[in-house]
C-alpha positions as CSV (number, residue, x, y, z in Angstrom):
1,M,-20.5,-3.0,-20.4
2,K,-22.0,-2.6,-16.9
3,E,-20.5,-5.4,-15.2
4,N,-17.1,-4.6,-17.0
5,T,-17.0,-1.5,-15.7
6,T,-17.8,-2.6,-12.1
7,V,-15.1,-5.5,-12.2
8,I,-12.6,-2.8,-13.4
9,I,-13.5,-0.4,-10.7
10,I,-13.4,-3.3,-8.1
11,V,-10.1,-4.5,-9.1
12,T,-8.7,-1.1,-9.3
13,L,-9.8,-0.1,-5.9
14,L,-8.1,-3.7,-4.6
15,A,-5.0,-2.7,-6.1
16,I,-5.1,0.7,-4.7
17,H,-5.8,-0.6,-1.4
18,F,-3.1,-3.7,-1.4
19,L,-0.5,-1.1,-2.7
20,A,-1.6,1.5,0.4
21,G,-1.3,-1.1,2.7
22,I,1.9,-2.1,1.4
23,G,3.1,1.0,1.6
24,W,2.0,2.0,4.8
25,L,3.5,-1.2,6.6
26,L,6.6,-0.2,4.9
27,Y,6.6,3.4,6.2
28,K,5.9,2.1,9.6
29,V,8.4,-0.1,9.4
30,M,11.1,2.3,8.3
31,R,10.0,4.7,10.8
32,A,10.3,2.2,13.8
33,K,14.1,1.7,13.3
34,P,15.7,4.6,11.7
35,T,17.7,5.5,14.5
36,K,19.8,2.7,15.2
37,K,21.1,2.9,11.6
38,D,21.5,6.6,11.5
39,E,23.6,6.5,14.8
40,E,25.9,3.4,13.6
């Protein structure tokens, strides 16, 4: 049971970290070039 719980926690943290990283990159990319599209 302890091993299962540890694995679940690690996988969950990795998934959250992965999604957070993608979200941060998308946010940074979207923030970088919003003016050109808005002006056009």
